[in-house]
C-alpha positions in Angstrom: -7.8 9.8 15.5 -6.1 12.1 13.0 -5.7 10.2 9.6 -3.2 11.1 7.0 -2.8 9.6 3.5 0.6 9.5 1.8 1.2 8.4 -1.7 4.2 6.1 -2.4 6.0 4.9 -5.5 8.1 1.7 -5.2 10.7 0.4 -7.7 12.4 -3.0 -7.4 15.9 -4.1 -7.9 14.7 -6.1 -10.9 11.6 -5.7 -13.0 9.0 -7.9 -11.3 7.3 -10.5 -13.5 4.8 -13.3 -13.0 2.6 -15.4 -15.3 0.0 -12.6 -15.0 1.9 -9.3 -15.3 5.1 -7.2 -15.2 5.4 -4.4 -12.7 8.0 -1.7 -13.4 6.7 0.7 -10.6 4.3 -0.1 -7.8 2.2 2.8 -6.6 0.2 2.8 -3.4 -0.8 4.6 -0.2 0.6 4.6 3.3 -2.2 5.5 5.8 -1.1 7.0 9.1 -3.4 7.3 12.1 -2.4 9.4 15.1 -3.5 10.0 18.6 -1.8 11.8 21.5 1.3 12.3 19.4 1.6 8.5 18.6 1.2 7.2 15.1 0.4 3.8 13.6 0.8 2.8 9.9 -0.9 0.7 7.3 -0.4 0.2 3.5 -2.5 -0.3 0.4 -0.9 -1.1 -3.0 -2.4 -0.1 -6.3 -2.0 -3.7 -7.3 -4.4 -5.8 -9.6 -6.5 -2.7 -9.5 -9.5 -4.1 -11.4 -9.7 -7.2 -9.2 -9.3 -5.5 -5.9 -10.7 -2.0 -6.7 -7.3 -0.7 -5.7 -6.6 2.0 -8.3 -5.3 5.2 -6.7 -8.3 7.3 -7.7 -10.7 4.7 -6.2 -8.7 4.3 -3.0 -8.6 8.1 -2.5 -12.4 8.3 -3.2 -13.0 5.6 -0.6 -11.0 7.4 2.0 -12.9 10.7 1.3 -16.2 8.9 1.5 -15.6 7.3 4.9 -13.8 10.4 6.3 -16.8 11.4 8.5 -16.8 7.9 10.0 -13.1 7.9 10.8 -13.3 11.2 12.7 -15.5 9.4 15.3 -13.4 6.3 15.7 -10.6 5.5 18.1 -8.0 2.8 18.6 -9.2 1.3 21.9 -10.9 -1.6 20.1 -9.4 -2.2 16.7 -11.8 -5.2 16.1 -14.8 -3.0 16.5 -13.2 -0.4 14.2 -12.8 -3.1 11.6 -16.4 -4.2 11.9 -17.5 -0.6 11.3 -15.2 0.0 8.4 -15.8 -3.3 6.7 -19.5 -2.5 6.5 -18.6 0.7 4.5 -15.8 -0.9 2.4 -17.1 -4.3 1.3 -15.4 -4.1 -2.1 -12.2 -2.2 -1.1 -10.1 -4.7 0.8 -6.8 -2.8 0.4 -8.1 0.5 1.9 -9.8 -1.5 4.7 -6.5 -3.4 5.3 -4.5 -0.2 5.5 -6.8 1.4 8.0 -7.2 -1.8 10.1 -3.5 -2.4 10.2 -2.8 1.2 11.1 -5.3 1.1 14.0 -3.9 -2.1 15.4 -0.4 -0.6 15.1 -1.5 2.5 16.9 -3.1 0.7 19.7 0.0 -1.4 20.3 2.2 1.7 20.3 -0.1 3.4 22.8 0.2 0.4 25.0 4.0 0.4 24.5 4.1 -3.3 23.4 4.9 -5.1 20.1 2.0 -5.8 17.8 2.0 -9.5 18.4 1.6 -9.0 22.1 -1.2 -6.5 21.7 -3.0 -9.2 19.6 -2.6 -11.8 22.3 -0.2 -13.9 20.3 3.0 -15.8 21.3 6.3 -14.1 20.4 7.1 -15.2 16.8 10.4 -17.2 16.9 12.8 -18.5 14.3 10.9 -16.9 11.4 12.3 -17.5 8.0 11.0 -16.1 4.7 11.3 -17.6 1.3 12.9 -15.6 -1.5 10.8 -14.9 -4.6 12.3 -15.2 -8.0 10.2 -13.3 -10.6 9.5 -14.7 -14.1 12.3 -13.9 -16.6 14.8 -15.5 -18.9 16.3 -18.6 -17.3 19.8 -17.0 -16.9 18.3 -14.0 -15.3 16.3 -16.1 -12.8 19.5 -18.0 -12.0 21.3 -14.8 -11.4 18.6 -13.6 -9.0 19.0 -16.8 -7.0 22.8 -16.4 -7.0 22.5 -12.9 -5.7 20.6 -14.3 -2.7 22.3 -17.6 -1.9 21.7 -19.4 1.4 18.0 -18.7 1.9 16.0 -21.4 3.5 13.5 -21.6 0.6 12.8 -20.1 -2.8 9.5 -19.3 -4.5 9.7 -19.5 -8.3 7.3 -17.8 -10.7 6.6 -20.0 -13.7 4.7 -19.3 -16.9 4.4 -22.9 -18.0 4.5 -25.8 -15.5 5.1 -28.2 -18.4 8.6 -26.8 -19.0 10.9 -27.7 -16.1 13.9 -26.0 -17.6 13.9 -23.2 -15.1 13.4 -25.4 -12.1 16.2 -27.7 -13.2 18.6 -24.9 -13.8 17.8 -23.3 -10.4 18.3 -26.7 -8.7 21.9 -26.7 -9.8 22.6 -23.8 -7.5 20.9 -24.6 -4.2 19.6 -27.5 -2.2 16.9 -25.4 -0.5 13.3 -26.4 -1.0 11.3 -24.8 -3.8 7.7 -23.7 -4.2 6.3 -22.9 -7.6 3.7 -20.2 -8.2 1.4 -20.1 -11.2 -0.4 -16.9 -10.3 -3.6 -18.3 -11.8 -1.9 -18.8 -15.2 -1.6 -22.6 -15.6 -3.6 -25.4 -17.2 -4.4 -28.6 -15.5 -3.4 -30.7 -18.6 0.1 -29.1 -18.5 0.6 -29.6 -14.8 -0.5 -33.1 -14.1 2.2 -34.9 -16.3 5.1 -33.1 -14.6 4.1 -33.6 -11.0 6.6 -36.4 -10.4 9.3 -34.3 -12.0 8.5 -31.3 -9.8 8.7 -33.5 -6.7 12.0 -35.0 -7.8 13.4 -31.4 -8.1 12.5 -30.6 -4.5 9.3 -28.6 -5.1 7.4 -28.8 -1.8 4.5 -26.5 -2.5 2.5 -25.5 -5.5 0.7 -22.1 -5.2 -2.4 -20.9 -7.0 -1.9 -22.8 -10.3 -5.3 -22.0 -11.8 -7.7 -19.0 -11.9 -9.9 -18.5 -8.9 -13.0 -19.7 -10.9 -11.3 -23.1 -11.7 -12.5 -24.9 -8.5 -13.0 -28.2 -10.3 -9.4 -28.2 -11.6 -8.2 -27.4 -8.1 -10.1 -30.3 -6.6 -8.7 -32.7 -9.2 -5.1 -31.5 -8.6 -5.5 -31.9 -4.9 -6.6 -35.5 -5.3 -3.7 -36.4 -7.7 -0.8 -34.3 -6.4 1.7 -35.6 -3.8 2.9 -32.0 -3.5 0.6 -29.8 -1.3 -1.3 -27.1 -3.2 -1.8 -23.7 -1.6 -4.6 -21.2 -2.4 -3.7 -17.5 -2.9 -6.1 -15.6 -5.1 -8.8 -18.2 -4.2 -8.7 -17.2 -0.6 -9.7 -13.5 -0.4 -11.7 -13.6 2.9 -13.0 -16.0 5.6 -16.0 -16.6 3.4 -13.8 -18.5 1.0 -12.4 -20.9 3.6 -15.0 -23.7 3.1 -14.4 -23.8 -0.7 -10.6 -23.7 -0.2 -10.7 -26.5 2.4 -12.3 -28.7 -0.2 -10.0 -27.7 -3.1 -6.6 -27.0 -1.5 -4.2 -28.3 1.1 -3.5 -24.9 2.5 -4.0 -21.1 2.1 -1.7 -18.1 1.7 -3.0 -15.3 3.9 -2.0 -11.8 2.8 -3.4 -9.2 5.2 -3.8 -6.6 2.4 -5.8 -9.0 0.3 -7.8 -10.2 3.3 -8.8 -6.8 4.5 -6.3 -6.3 7.3 -4.9 -7.8 10.5 -8.3 -8.6 11.9 -9.6 -11.0 9.2 -6.1 -12.4 8.7 -6.0 -13.5 12.4 -9.4 -15.3 11.9 -8.2 -17.0 8.7 -5.0 -18.3 10.1 -6.6 -19.6 13.2 -9.5 -21.3 11.4 -7.2 -22.8 8.8 -5.0 -24.3 11.5 -8.1 -25.7 13.3 -8.9 -27.5 10.0 -5.5 -28.9 9.5 -4.7 -26.7 6.5 -1.1 -25.6 5.8 -0.8 -21.9 6.5 1.4 -19.4 4.6 1.7 -15.8 5.4 2.5 -13.5 2.5 2.5 -10.0 1.2 1.7 -7.9 -1.9 4.3 -5.6 -3.5 4.6 -3.3 -0.5 7.1 -1.4 1.6 8.3 -1.9 5.2 5.1 -0.1 6.4 2.9 -3.0 5.5 5.3 -6.0 5.7 6.5 -5.2 9.2 3.0 -5.5 10.6 2.4 -8.7 8.7 5.4 -10.5 10.1 4.0 -10.1 13.7 1.4 -12.9 12.7 4.3 -15.2 11.7 3.8 -17.5 14.7 0.5 -18.7 13.1 2.1 -19.6 9.8 3.9 -22.8 8.6 5.5 -20.8 5.8 6.5 -17.1 5.6 6.8 -15.1 2.4 7.7 -11.6 3.4 10.7 -10.9 1.2 9.0 -7.9 -0.5 11.3 -5.4 1.2 14.4 -7.3 0.0 13.2 -7.0 -3.6 12.9 -3.2 -3.4 15.4 -0.6 -4.7 13.7 2.0 -2.6 11.6 2.0 0.6 9.6 4.2 2.9 11.4 3.6 6.2 12.8 0.9 8.5 11.0 -2.1 9.9 11.7 -5.8 9.9 15.0 -7.0 8.6 16.1 -10.1 6.7 19.5 -11.6 6.8 21.4 -13.5 4.2 19.5 -16.7 5.0 16.0 -15.2 5.0 15.8 -15.0 8.8 13.3 -12.4 9.9 14.1 -10.1 12.8 11.2 -8.0 14.2 12.1 -4.5 15.3 12.6 -4.0 19.0 10.0 -1.2 19.1 6.3 -1.0 20.0 3.6 -1.8 17.4 4.9 -3.1 14.1 8.2 -1.4 14.7 8.0 0.5 11.4 9.7 3.9 11.4 9.0 6.1 8.4 12.0 7.9 6.9 11.0 11.2 5.3 14.2 11.1 3.2 13.5 7.6 1.8 12.9 7.6 -1.9 9.8 5.5 -1.8 7.6 8.5 -0.9 5.7 10.2 -3.8 3.5 12.7 -1.9 3.8 13.4 1.8 3.5 16.2 4.3 6.7 18.4 4.6 7.8 21.4 6.7 6.9 24.9 5.5 10.6 25.5 4.7 10.5 22.8 2.1 7.7 24.3 0.0 8.9 27.9 -0.1 11.7 27.5 -2.7 9.3 26.1 -5.3 6.7 28.8 -4.4 9.5 31.3 -5.2 10.7 29.7 -8.4 7.2 29.1 -9.9 4.8 31.6 -8.3 7.0 34.6 -7.3 10.0 34.7 -9.8 11.8 38.0 -9.5 10.1 39.0 -6.3 11.7 39.0 -2.8 11.9 35.6 -1.1 9.9 37.1 1.8 6.8 37.2 -0.4 6.8 33.3 -0.3 6.3 33.3 3.5 2.5 33.3 3.8 1.0 34.5 7.2 -1.2 31.3 7.2 1.9 29.1 7.3 2.1 29.6 11.1 -1.6 28.9 11.7 -2.7 25.9 13.8 -3.6 23.0 11.7 -1.8 24.2 8.6 -0.3 21.4 6.4 2.2 21.5 3.6 2.6 18.7 1.0 5.2 17.9 -1.6 5.4 15.7 -4.6 8.8 14.1 -4.4 11.2 12.7 -7.0 14.2 10.8 -5.5 13.4 12.5 -2.2 13.5 16.0 -3.7 10.4 18.3 -3.8 9.2 18.9 -7.3 5.7 20.1 -6.5 4.2 21.8 -3.4 0.8 22.8 -2.0 -0.4 24.2 1.3 -3.7 23.6 3.1 -5.1 26.0 5.7 -8.2 25.6 7.9 -10.0 28.7 6.7 -13.5 29.4 5.5 -13.9 31.4 2.2 -14.6 35.1 2.4 -18.2 36.1 2.9 -18.3 37.4 -0.7 -18.3 33.8 -1.9 -21.0 31.5 -0.6 -19.9 27.9 -1.3 -22.9 25.6 -1.6 -23.2 23.1 1.2 -20.3 24.5 3.3 -21.0 24.7 7.0 -19.2 27.4 9.1 -15.8 26.2 10.2 -15.7 23.3 7.7 -13.8 25.1 4.9 -10.1 24.6 4.0 -8.0 26.8 1.7 -5.6 25.5 -0.9 -2.8 27.9 -1.5 0.7 28.0 -3.1 0.2 25.0 -5.4 3.0 24.8 -7.9 5.1 22.2 -9.8 8.5 22.6 -11.4 8.7 22.8 -15.2 10.7 19.6 -15.3 7.7 17.5 -14.1 4.8 19.1 -15.8 2.9 16.7 -17.9 4.0 13.7 -15.8 1.0 13.7 -13.5 3.0 15.2 -10.6 0.4 18.0 -10.1 -2.6 15.7 -10.3 -1.0 13.3 -7.8 -0.3 16.2 -5.4 -3.7 17.7 -5.6 -5.4 14.3 -5.3 -3.6 13.7 -2.1 -4.1 17.2 -0.7 -7.9 16.9 -1.2 -8.1 13.5 0.4 -6.3 14.8 3.5 -8.6 17.8 3.6 -11.6 15.4 3.6 -9.9 13.3 6.3 -9.4 16.5 8.4 -13.2 17.2 8.3 -13.5 19.5 5.3 -16.8 20.1 3.6 -15.1 22.0 0.9 -11.7 23.2 -0.3 -11.4 26.6 -2.0 -8.7 28.6 -3.7 -7.9 31.7 -5.6 -6.6 30.1 -8.8 -4.7 31.7 -11.5 -6.9 31.9 -14.5 -4.3 30.1 -16.6 -4.5 27.1 -14.2 -8.4 27.0 -13.9 -8.7 24.3 -16.5 -6.4 22.0 -14.4 -8.5 22.5 -11.3 -11.8 21.9 -13.2 -10.5 18.5 -14.3 -10.0 17.7 -10.7 -13.6 18.5 -9.7 -13.3 22.2 -8.8 -15.9 24.8 -9.9 -15.6 28.5 -10.6 -17.7 30.8 -8.5 -17.9 34.5 -9.5 -16.1 36.7 -12.0 -12.4 36.9 -12.7 -10.5 39.3 -10.5 -6.9 40.7 -10.5 -4.4 40.3 -7.7 -1.9 43.2 -8.0 1.6 42.1 -9.0 0.5 38.5 -9.7 -2.3 38.7 -12.3 -5.9 37.5 -13.1 -7.5 34.9 -10.8 -10.8 33.1 -10.3 -12.4 31.8 -7.1 -12.8 28.0 -7.2 -14.1 25.4 -4.8 -14.3 21.6 -4.5 -16.8 19.6 -2.5 -15.7 16.7 -0.3 -19.1 15.0 -0.5 
């Protein structure tokens, strides 16, 4: 399989708030796996980064580390792939989930069937998602509900369960059932007295009221509450199921949190065998991730996949939601997700050679003929061009060529045929200092490792050497001059 990592940047229609955090912009990765010209997709959000080891630098490092293993894997048995990857990624559930989902998606597309069918499931029917209302001022939360009237259920984020003002105000505008979500931020003493009031207001589920460590409080609440209580952060893997069965009435399975489609299937099936309520949810993610998740909808009592409706931008097309929250799966193989290169959710992705040359000319060859920005290597087999995007417009570019360094520079640890060359990296003045260049180089290096690189090398302008050093490059040899361009140094980066 050929594996490609793309960076994404998602903004929402409204600033997303919960009892735990506010999220102005959600960064993440879309992982693409390809075989025989067919591609499958998975997604990993840089969300709750300390808890899930999901910071972008960490996720890139994980992908680079396991790159040699990925080269030898194929999509014929996604469950075997998951077992192999889970042994290497025990503390990185989001990267594991992205790869597992992408492999399942690829297998289904190669078979020409929808993902649910490739998984041996029944066709999901009459799926409806709840609509999530993020924490905000009461009038803002009411406005959010009124923007989406007619949904079958609403999930309400609350900071303090003891204050029912928000729930009362929202109830004035809908008769649909509510669930309330504490996102680990509530106290038992504030929740117990208002349980009857919540029930009278049509609250049918309480989700993750306490921190994951508060198992005693969860057990007490389960005993005293007439409203079922659902675990979210407390159910991170199948290993948590026994404790959650004791302390909760149900579980919210999120494939990204669980480590992919494979463990999510196991969790949903085992939970139903135990008589637990099942909810299927998602992280802040685009259509790439949510579309795959919805194919498991037939195993869930409740569905919470409205993440794409909350977005102001996306990465492509997948499942759709109507004005009542009804879910329609795409009539296409696999998850049905189709990436859209013009969508504004992309932050760094591969682009055609024609897209990188204008910035090469503006930044690297000002005043020279445009033809000087067409490099001979652009046409070589395996060449890849990447761009940092802002609202769909390239603002930074770099090219990657499968090429060993010249014999005059012996890069330590580099085997013949395992070198890749970085060339033509440039960012527009308007985005310098914003991290656009770092993001671009980080993604290029990860994709070099995924392509089998031992090392990446470049002839760097001396003025840019400090930037490359910060990203792990080393200088080898003395400074030299390229006529018409200026002083350079040879630099290299190791993938190991």
